[in-house]
GUVEX-145621 format. One line per 2 residues: number of its first residue (from 1); their letters; for each residue x, z, y negated of C-alpha. Coordinates in steps of 0.5 Angstrom, whole numbers, plus 500, padded with zeros to 3 digits. Layout:
<rs>
NUM) A) X Z Y ~ ...
</rs>
This chain:
<rs>
1) MP) 334 537 857 ~ 328 538 853
3) AY) 326 534 847 ~ 323 536 840
5) KT) 317 533 838 ~ 317 531 830
7) GK) 313 536 826 ~ 313 542 831
9) RT) 318 546 835 ~ 315 545 842
11) QQ) 320 543 847 ~ 317 538 852
13) YS) 320 538 859 ~ 320 532 864
15) VE) 316 532 870 ~ 322 531 874
17) FK) 324 538 871 ~ 318 541 872
19) VK) 317 539 879 ~ 324 542 881
21) AV) 323 548 877 ~ 317 549 881
23) TW) 320 547 888 ~ 326 552 886
25) SH) 321 558 885 ~ 317 557 892
27) LP) 324 558 895 ~ 323 565 899
29) HR) 329 569 896 ~ 327 567 889
31) SV) 322 570 884 ~ 319 566 878
33) KE) 322 571 874 ~ 329 569 876
35) VA) 328 562 876 ~ 325 562 869
37) QA) 331 566 867 ~ 336 561 870
39) LD) 332 555 867 ~ 332 559 860
41) IH) 324 558 860 ~ 319 564 859
43) PF) 316 566 866 ~ 309 565 864
45) ML) 311 557 863 ~ 313 557 870
47) SR) 307 560 873 ~ 303 555 869
49) WR) 307 549 872 ~ 306 552 879
51) KE) 299 552 878 ~ 299 545 875
53) YR) 303 543 881 ~ 298 546 886
55) DG) 292 543 882 ~ 295 536 883
57) KW) 297 534 876 ~ 303 530 874
59) GM) 301 524 878 ~ 300 527 885
61) SK) 294 528 889 ~ 292 534 893
63) KT) 292 530 899 ~ 299 527 898
65) KK) 302 533 896 ~ 308 535 900
67) QP) 308 541 904 ~ 314 546 904
69) EQ) 319 544 909 ~ 319 548 915
71) LS) 326 551 916 ~ 329 551 923
73) KS) 331 558 926 ~ 338 557 925
75) DE) 337 555 918 ~ 332 561 917
77) IS) 337 566 920 ~ 343 564 916
79) QL) 339 564 910 ~ 337 571 912
81) KR) 344 573 913 ~ 346 571 906
83) RL) 340 575 903 ~ 342 581 907
85) AE) 350 580 905 ~ 347 580 898
87) LE) 343 586 898 ~ 348 590 902
89) LE) 353 588 896 ~ 348 591 891
91) ND) 347 597 895 ~ 354 599 895
93) LL) 355 597 888 ~ 349 602 886
95) KK) 352 607 891 ~ 359 607 887
97) WQ) 355 607 880 ~ 351 613 883
99) RF) 358 617 885 ~ 361 615 878
101) QA) 355 618 874 ~ 355 624 878
103) EE) 362 625 877 ~ 361 624 870
105) QR) 356 629 870 ~ 361 634 873
107) NR) 366 633 868 ~ 362 634 862
109) SG) 359 640 865 ~ 366 643 866
111) S) 369 642 860
</rs>
């Protein structure tokens, strides 16, 4: 967890934490905003970490930086199926909400 420096109220995160956050934000189904919210940090900070990671800071040279691992086709298909199921669930919830709102509107206008 972050440590406070004396005198200032700024948090210092470890390099391992930053690297994990950056690699998590590079996953295909994640956005910077989602990852930042999950880690309770500002999205701008995560974007800055991503830039620093890309530039080779934190003791890694650009040549030795690991490239994102290529997913096998079966892994990619299972990931896409999972994402599809999530989106279908969200879509169903939105449809239910829309029906609820329409019904509420009808009830208000009828009385």
